[in-house]
Z-matrix of the N, CA and C atoms (Angstrom, degrees):
N
C 1 1.457
C 2 1.528 1 108.50
N 3 1.301 2 116.43 1 143.65
C 4 1.451 3 124.27 2 -177.92
C 5 1.538 4 110.94 3 -63.68
N 6 1.345 5 116.44 4 130.66
C 7 1.466 6 120.56 5 179.85
C 8 1.520 7 112.31 6 -60.25
N 9 1.328 8 118.94 7 -32.21
C 10 1.461 9 120.64 8 179.60
C 11 1.531 10 111.30 9 -64.30
N 12 1.321 11 116.70 10 -38.81
C 13 1.470 12 120.59 11 177.55
C 14 1.530 13 109.40 12 -66.00
N 15 1.322 14 115.98 13 -43.66
C 16 1.465 15 120.79 14 179.00
C 17 1.524 16 109.93 15 -60.32
N 18 1.320 17 117.05 16 -47.04
C 19 1.467 18 120.59 17 -178.50
C 20 1.528 19 110.93 18 -62.92
N 21 1.325 20 117.90 19 -41.01
C 22 1.472 21 120.60 20 176.88
C 23 1.528 22 111.13 21 -59.89
N 24 1.324 23 116.80 22 -44.29
C 25 1.468 24 120.89 23 179.11
C 26 1.527 25 110.83 24 -65.42
N 27 1.336 26 116.82 25 -41.61
C 28 1.469 27 120.18 26 178.43
C 29 1.527 28 110.90 27 -64.34
N 30 1.316 29 116.93 28 -39.66
C 31 1.471 30 120.15 29 178.19
C 32 1.526 31 110.67 30 -58.96
N 33 1.320 32 117.96 31 -41.10
C 34 1.469 33 121.58 32 178.31
C 35 1.531 34 110.35 33 -61.06
N 36 1.333 35 115.83 34 -44.66
C 37 1.466 36 120.14 35 -179.08
C 38 1.525 37 111.43 36 -67.43
N 39 1.323 38 116.52 37 -41.82
C 40 1.469 39 121.42 38 178.76
C 41 1.532 40 109.67 39 -61.07
N 42 1.317 41 116.30 40 -42.39
C 43 1.464 42 120.00 41 179.97
C 44 1.529 43 112.11 42 -67.45
N 45 1.334 44 117.84 43 -34.78
C 46 1.469 45 120.59 44 174.46
C 47 1.530 46 110.09 45 -61.30
N 48 1.344 47 115.41 46 -44.41
C 49 1.464 48 119.57 47 178.57
C 50 1.528 49 110.47 48 -60.91
N 51 1.316 50 116.49 49 -44.11
C 52 1.470 51 120.55 50 179.10
C 53 1.525 52 111.23 51 -59.10
N 54 1.324 53 116.68 52 -45.03
C 55 1.465 54 120.68 53 -179.59
C 56 1.526 55 111.97 54 -61.01
N 57 1.329 56 116.36 55 -27.91
C 58 1.461 57 120.95 56 -179.89
C 59 1.526 58 111.91 57 -97.64
N 60 1.341 59 116.36 58 12.57
C 61 1.461 60 122.88 59 178.48
C 62 1.537 61 112.73 60 59.68
N 63 1.316 62 114.91 61 34.33
C 64 1.463 63 121.71 62 175.92
C 65 1.523 64 108.94 63 -98.86
N 66 1.332 65 116.84 64 160.29
C 67 1.462 66 120.04 65 171.70
C 68 1.524 67 106.23 66 -58.28
N 69 1.338 68 117.86 67 124.75
C 70 1.469 69 120.87 68 -171.03
C 71 1.524 70 113.86 69 -76.14
N 72 1.320 71 115.00 70 83.42
C 73 1.462 72 121.71 71 178.41
C 74 1.519 73 107.91 72 -129.34
N 75 1.336 74 115.50 73 134.98
C 76 1.452 75 121.77 74 176.03
C 77 1.515 76 110.40 75 -126.17
N 78 1.327 77 116.03 76 154.00
C 79 1.466 78 121.23 77 -179.57
C 80 1.526 79 109.96 78 -142.23
N 81 1.321 80 114.82 79 144.21
C 82 1.462 81 121.97 80 178.99
C 83 1.519 82 108.40 81 -136.32
N 84 1.328 83 116.36 82 139.53
C 85 1.461 84 121.38 83 175.36
C 86 1.522 85 107.98 84 -113.99
N 87 1.341 86 114.62 85 130.95
C 88 1.457 87 121.76 86 -177.49
C 89 1.524 88 109.51 87 -121.55
N 90 1.345 89 114.42 88 136.05
C 91 1.454 90 121.25 89 172.61
C 92 1.523 91 107.53 90 -136.33
N 93 1.321 92 116.71 91 129.49
C 94 1.472 93 121.57 92 -179.76
C 95 1.535 94 112.13 93 51.31
N 96 1.326 95 115.31 94 46.61
C 97 1.471 96 122.40 95 178.42
C 98 1.525 97 113.88 96 61.15
N 99 1.323 98 117.55 97 24.13
C 100 1.462 99 121.77 98 177.50
C 101 1.527 100 109.11 99 -127.45
N 102 1.316 101 116.45 100 134.10
C 103 1.469 102 120.74 101 175.80
C 104 1.524 103 107.65 102 -74.84
N 105 1.337 104 116.23 103 121.29
C 106 1.466 105 120.40 104 -179.40
C 107 1.527 106 112.03 105 -116.52
N 108 1.320 107 116.92 106 -3.32
C 109 1.458 108 120.14 107 178.00
C 110 1.516 109 110.95 108 -156.73
N 111 1.335 110 115.95 109 139.21
C 112 1.460 111 122.46 110 177.55
C 113 1.522 112 108.31 111 -135.76
N 114 1.324 113 115.55 112 150.55
C 115 1.451 114 118.61 113 174.29
C 116 1.511 115 111.19 114 -164.36
N 117 1.310 116 114.86 115 155.09
C 118 1.463 117 121.25 116 170.40
C 119 1.519 118 107.18 117 -139.31
N 120 1.314 119 116.19 118 160.71
C 121 1.461 120 119.73 119 -175.66
C 122 1.523 121 111.16 120 -58.73
N 123 1.340 122 114.74 121 134.62
C 124 1.468 123 121.83 122 177.06
C 125 1.529 124 110.14 123 -136.22
N 126 1.315 125 115.88 124 33.04
C 127 1.466 126 120.98 125 -176.71
C 128 1.524 127 110.89 126 -65.05
N 129 1.321 128 117.17 127 -48.80
C 130 1.470 129 120.86 128 -177.52
C 131 1.528 130 110.97 129 -70.08
N 132 1.306 131 116.55 130 -43.32
C 133 1.469 132 121.38 131 -178.28
C 134 1.524 133 111.31 132 -59.18
N 135 1.341 134 115.94 133 -42.30
C 136 1.465 135 120.34 134 -175.85
C 137 1.528 136 112.87 135 -97.95
N 138 1.342 137 115.98 136 -8.78
C 139 1.467 138 120.94 137 -174.84
C 140 1.533 139 110.92 138 53.76
N 141 1.332 140 113.86 139 42.40
C 142 1.463 141 121.74 140 179.38
C 143 1.527 142 107.45 141 -134.14
N 144 1.341 143 117.05 142 110.56
C 145 1.464 144 121.50 143 -175.52
C 146 1.527 145 113.04 144 -63.72
N 147 1.327 146 117.83 145 -12.69
C 148 1.463 147 120.52 146 -179.63
C 149 1.526 148 112.98 147 -86.51
N 150 1.300 149 118.48 148 -5.43
C 151 1.466 150 120.77 149 -176.51
C 152 1.525 151 111.85 150 -86.47
N 153 1.323 152 114.05 151 58.93
C 154 1.458 153 120.86 152 173.18
C 155 1.528 154 108.52 153 -80.88
N 156 1.322 155 115.46 154 158.20
C 157 1.462 156 121.89 155 -177.73
C 158 1.525 157 111.50 156 -54.61
N 159 1.327 158 116.77 157 -44.16
C 160 1.464 159 120.71 158 -176.99
C 161 1.523 160 111.57 159 -62.29
N 162 1.318 161 116.20 160 -42.97
C 163 1.466 162 120.66 161 -177.27
C 164 1.525 163 110.70 162 -67.36
N 165 1.326 164 116.14 163 -41.07
C 166 1.467 165 120.11 164 177.93
C 167 1.530 166 109.88 165 -63.02
N 168 1.332 167 117.29 166 -43.82
C 169 1.470 168 120.89 167 178.65
C 170 1.525 169 111.18 168 -63.93
N 171 1.320 170 117.04 169 -40.49
C 172 1.471 171 121.23 170 178.74
C 173 1.530 172 110.15 171 -62.80
N 174 1.323 173 117.28 172 -45.09
C 175 1.467 174 120.40 173 179.14
C 176 1.530 175 110.78 174 -60.09
N 177 1.329 176 116.90 175 -42.79
C 178 1.460 177 120.24 176 179.91
C 179 1.534 178 111.00 177 -65.00
N 180 1.336 179 116.76 178 -40.76
C 181 1.466 180 120.59 179 179.24
C 182 1.534 181 111.03 180 -65.83
N 183 1.336 182 117.11 181 -40.66
C 184 1.464 183 120.33 182 178.23
C 185 1.532 184 110.38 183 -63.76
N 186 1.319 185 116.28 184 -40.73
C 187 1.469 186 120.02 185 178.43
C 188 1.528 187 110.05 186 -63.67
N 189 1.326 188 116.87 187 -43.33
C 190 1.463 189 121.60 188 178.97
C 191 1.527 190 111.22 189 -60.43
N 192 1.340 191 116.01 190 -45.85
C 193 1.467 192 121.14 191 -177.47
C 194 1.530 193 112.85 192 -80.73
N 195 1.323 194 116.09 193 -15.75
C 196 1.467 195 121.33 194 -172.19
C 197 1.524 196 109.96 195 55.79
N 198 1.330 197 114.03 196 41.11
C 199 1.465 198 121.05 197 -177.40
C 200 1.530 199 107.95 198 -160.76
N 201 1.322 200 117.23 199 137.29
C 202 1.461 201 120.30 200 179.47
C 203 1.524 202 112.08 201 -82.11
N 204 1.325 203 118.01 202 -12.20
C 205 1.467 204 121.75 203 -179.74
C 206 1.528 205 109.13 204 -87.73
N 207 1.317 206 115.96 205 116.91
C 208 1.464 207 121.87 206 -178.41
C 209 1.530 208 109.93 207 -110.74
N 210 1.322 209 115.70 208 44.12
C 211 1.469 210 123.91 209 -171.41
C 212 1.523 211 114.88 210 -52.30
N 213 1.286 212 118.38 211 -41.34
C 214 1.472 213 121.44 212 -174.26
C 215 1.532 214 112.55 213 -99.48
N 216 1.311 215 116.17 214 17.79
C 217 1.462 216 120.57 215 -175.42
C 218 1.526 217 112.26 216 -99.50
N 219 1.322 218 114.09 217 153.29
C 220 1.460 219 122.57 218 172.13
C 221 1.515 220 107.65 219 -116.90
N 222 1.331 221 115.42 220 133.30
C 223 1.455 222 122.03 221 175.91
C 224 1.519 223 108.49 222 -101.70
N 225 1.319 224 116.92 223 125.20
C 226 1.460 225 123.44 224 173.76
C 227 1.515 226 106.46 225 -107.91
N 228 1.326 227 116.62 226 129.91
C 229 1.462 228 119.64 227 -177.89
C 230 1.526 229 109.06 228 -141.34
N 231 1.323 230 116.13 229 143.92
C 232 1.467 231 120.24 230 -174.81
C 233 1.527 232 112.80 231 -73.92
N 234 1.329 233 118.17 232 -19.04
C 235 1.472 234 122.61 233 178.30
C 236 1.526 235 109.32 234 -133.84
N 237 1.303 236 116.26 235 141.09
C 238 1.468 237 121.45 236 176.83
C 239 1.530 238 109.66 237 -50.12
N 240 1.325 239 118.15 238 129.68
C 241 1.465 240 121.12 239 -176.37
C 242 1.531 241 113.32 240 -63.17
N 243 1.333 242 114.36 241 146.60
C 244 1.469 243 121.38 242 176.00
C 245 1.535 244 108.79 243 -75.82
N 246 1.317 245 116.10 244 174.63
C 247 1.469 246 120.23 245 -177.80
C 248 1.534 247 111.84 246 -64.96
N 249 1.329 248 118.25 247 -35.91
C 250 1.468 249 120.65 248 177.86
C 251 1.528 250 109.76 249 -62.70
N 252 1.325 251 116.32 250 -48.60
C 253 1.460 252 120.22 251 -179.84
C 254 1.521 253 111.04 252 -65.94
N 255 1.331 254 117.11 253 -37.29
C 256 1.460 255 120.03 254 177.44
C 257 1.518 256 111.58 255 -56.78
N 258 1.310 257 116.62 256 -42.73
C 259 1.465 258 119.71 257 -179.63
C 260 1.523 259 110.76 258 -65.40
N 261 1.318 260 117.29 259 -41.15
C 262 1.465 261 120.90 260 179.15
C 263 1.526 262 110.31 261 -67.73
N 264 1.328 263 116.88 262 -38.95
C 265 1.466 264 121.18 263 176.52
C 266 1.528 265 109.70 264 -60.09
N 267 1.317 266 115.53 265 -46.15
C 268 1.462 267 120.25 266 -179.83
C 269 1.531 268 110.97 267 -61.97
N 270 1.316 269 116.35 268 -45.33
C 271 1.471 270 120.22 269 -177.97
C 272 1.526 271 112.72 270 -69.04
N 273 1.326 272 117.43 271 -27.90
C 274 1.465 273 120.03 272 177.84
C 275 1.526 274 111.35 273 -81.97
N 276 1.322 275 115.71 274 -4.41
C 277 1.471 276 123.47 275 174.66
C 278 1.525 277 113.49 276 66.37
N 279 1.316 278 116.19 277 28.76
C 280 1.467 279 120.30 278 175.14
C 281 1.516 280 108.35 279 -59.44
N 282 1.322 281 115.56 280 136.14
C 283 1.460 282 121.72 281 -174.37
C 284 1.529 283 112.81 282 -74.12
N 285 1.323 284 117.08 283 -40.79
C 286 1.462 285 120.36 284 -172.79
C 287 1.528 286 110.08 285 -149.17
N 288 1.332 287 115.84 286 145.19
C 289 1.460 288 122.69 287 175.88
C 290 1.524 289 108.00 288 -123.83
N 291 1.328 290 115.26 289 130.44
C 292 1.466 291 121.05 290 175.29
C 293 1.520 292 106.70 291 -121.72
N 294 1.334 293 116.35 292 124.76
C 295 1.464 294 120.01 293 -179.94
C 296 1.520 295 109.63 294 -124.16
N 297 1.336 296 115.37 295 156.71
C 298 1.460 297 121.46 296 -168.60
C 299 1.525 298 114.56 297 -115.85
N 300 1.303 299 119.09 298 -3.97
C 301 1.462 300 122.39 299 169.48
C 302 1.521 301 106.68 300 -145.13
N 303 1.312 302 115.78 301 146.26
C 304 1.460 303 121.05 302 -165.95
C 305 1.523 304 111.76 303 -110.80
N 306 1.338 305 114.83 304 139.72
C 307 1.456 306 121.28 305 170.82
C 308 1.520 307 107.35 306 -85.02
N 309 1.299 308 115.96 307 166.77
C 310 1.462 309 120.21 308 -179.11
C 311 1.525 310 112.90 309 -89.86
N 312 1.324 311 117.35 310 -1.47
C 313 1.459 312 120.16 311 -177.49
C 314 1.516 313 111.70 312 -85.43
N 315 1.318 314 115.86 313 155.69
C 316 1.458 315 122.15 314 175.31
C 317 1.517 316 109.37 315 -82.00
N 318 1.313 317 116.55 316 140.82
C 319 1.465 318 121.59 317 -178.70
C 320 1.526 319 108.79 318 -123.18
N 321 1.335 320 116.73 319 118.54
C 322 1.468 321 119.76 320 -179.04
C 323 1.533 322 112.46 321 -108.33
N 324 1.310 323 116.83 322 24.23
C 325 1.461 324 121.60 323 179.88
C 326 1.533 325 110.11 324 -67.83
N 327 1.308 326 117.95 325 148.08
C 328 1.456 327 121.83 326 -178.73
C 329 1.531 328 113.14 327 -85.45
N 330 1.329 329 117.36 328 -2.13
C 331 1.462 330 121.20 329 175.41
C 332 1.530 331 107.53 330 -72.07
N 333 1.308 332 116.84 331 141.52
C 334 1.463 333 120.32 332 177.99
C 335 1.525 334 109.51 333 -71.15
N 336 1.330 335 116.78 334 126.38
C 337 1.456 336 122.20 335 179.90
C 338 1.513 337 109.74 336 -120.27
N 339 1.309 338 114.57 337 147.87
C 340 1.456 339 120.86 338 175.75
C 341 1.519 340 107.81 339 -136.49
N 342 1.324 341 116.66 340 132.53
C 343 1.462 342 121.65 341 -179.84
C 344 1.516 343 109.21 342 -106.62
N 345 1.327 344 116.05 343 123.42
C 346 1.451 345 121.98 344 173.94
C 347 1.519 346 106.09 345 -121.21
N 348 1.314 347 116.27 346 106.86
C 349 1.461 348 120.75 347 -176.34
C 350 1.529 349 110.50 348 -62.12
N 351 1.340 350 114.99 349 134.43
C 352 1.449 351 120.42 350 178.43
C 353 1.523 352 107.99 351 -136.44
N 354 1.317 353 116.86 352 112.23
C 355 1.464 354 121.99 353 -175.07
C 356 1.527 355 112.84 354 -63.08
N 357 1.317 356 117.76 355 -30.55
C 358 1.462 357 120.41 356 179.44
C 359 1.527 358 110.54 357 -60.25
N 360 1.323 359 117.23 358 -51.81
C 361 1.463 360 120.69 359 -177.89
C 362 1.524 361 111.18 360 -66.65
N 363 1.325 362 117.13 361 -38.38
C 364 1.462 363 121.07 362 179.44
C 365 1.527 364 109.42 363 -62.85
N 366 1.328 365 117.29 364 -46.19
C 367 1.464 366 121.90 365 -178.53
C 368 1.524 367 111.11 366 -64.80
N 369 1.328 368 116.93 367 -44.27
C 370 1.472 369 120.81 368 178.72
C 371 1.531 370 110.17 369 -57.22
N 372 1.328 371 117.06 370 -47.25
C 373 1.469 372 120.85 371 -178.70
C 374 1.528 373 111.28 372 -65.49
N 375 1.329 374 117.66 373 -44.41
C 376 1.477 375 120.66 374 179.09
C 377 1.519 376 110.53 375 -59.95
N 378 1.331 377 116.58 376 -47.64
C 379 1.464 378 120.46 377 -178.94
C 380 1.521 379 111.99 378 -64.26
N 381 1.315 380 116.95 379 -39.25
C 382 1.456 381 121.11 380 178.57
C 383 1.522 382 110.49 381 -58.06
N 384 1.328 383 117.05 382 -49.58
C 385 1.463 384 119.45 383 -177.72
C 386 1.522 385 112.56 384 -73.72
N 387 1.320 386 118.45 385 -31.68
C 388 1.473 387 120.87 386 174.30
C 389 1.527 388 109.75 387 -61.96
N 390 1.327 389 116.92 388 -45.52
C 391 1.464 390 120.53 389 178.70
C 392 1.522 391 111.97 390 -64.53
N 393 1.306 392 117.67 391 -37.15
C 394 1.467 393 121.54 392 178.24
C 395 1.521 394 110.73 393 -63.12
N 396 1.327 395 117.30 394 -41.22
C 397 1.463 396 122.00 395 -177.83
C 398 1.524 397 112.10 396 -70.30
N 399 1.332 398 117.74 397 -25.58
C 400 1.461 399 122.22 398 -179.73
C 401 1.524 400 111.70 399 -74.24
N 402 1.325 401 117.74 400 -24.38
C 403 1.477 402 121.69 401 -175.78
C 404 1.499 403 111.87 402 -77.04
């Protein structure tokens, strides 16, 4: 699937998170050039720390496939996944993860990861946390 289409879809999800005062992270799962799962952070809305964008997208993809194994899927996410999400990604057997803004932590997960820097997502996240600290 074309990266421009993925980025447009992620931007929509990131903006939804922003409107709901969530950490602006979006995630999309693709299989055979079709989006089968979408998610954005809903931690504050649901008061559930597990409702990260990646987990929501994984749940939607599993429901779509009627299978918890996402072997041939690629996860696109606007921010490098945290350790909790990494474990869920690994257990769901996602083949590849591509993220567009990077955390400073080291990641030793055996899932194949690819980083494609995207200034839009980096700027959105920086501004979000700068504004939070000012309040």
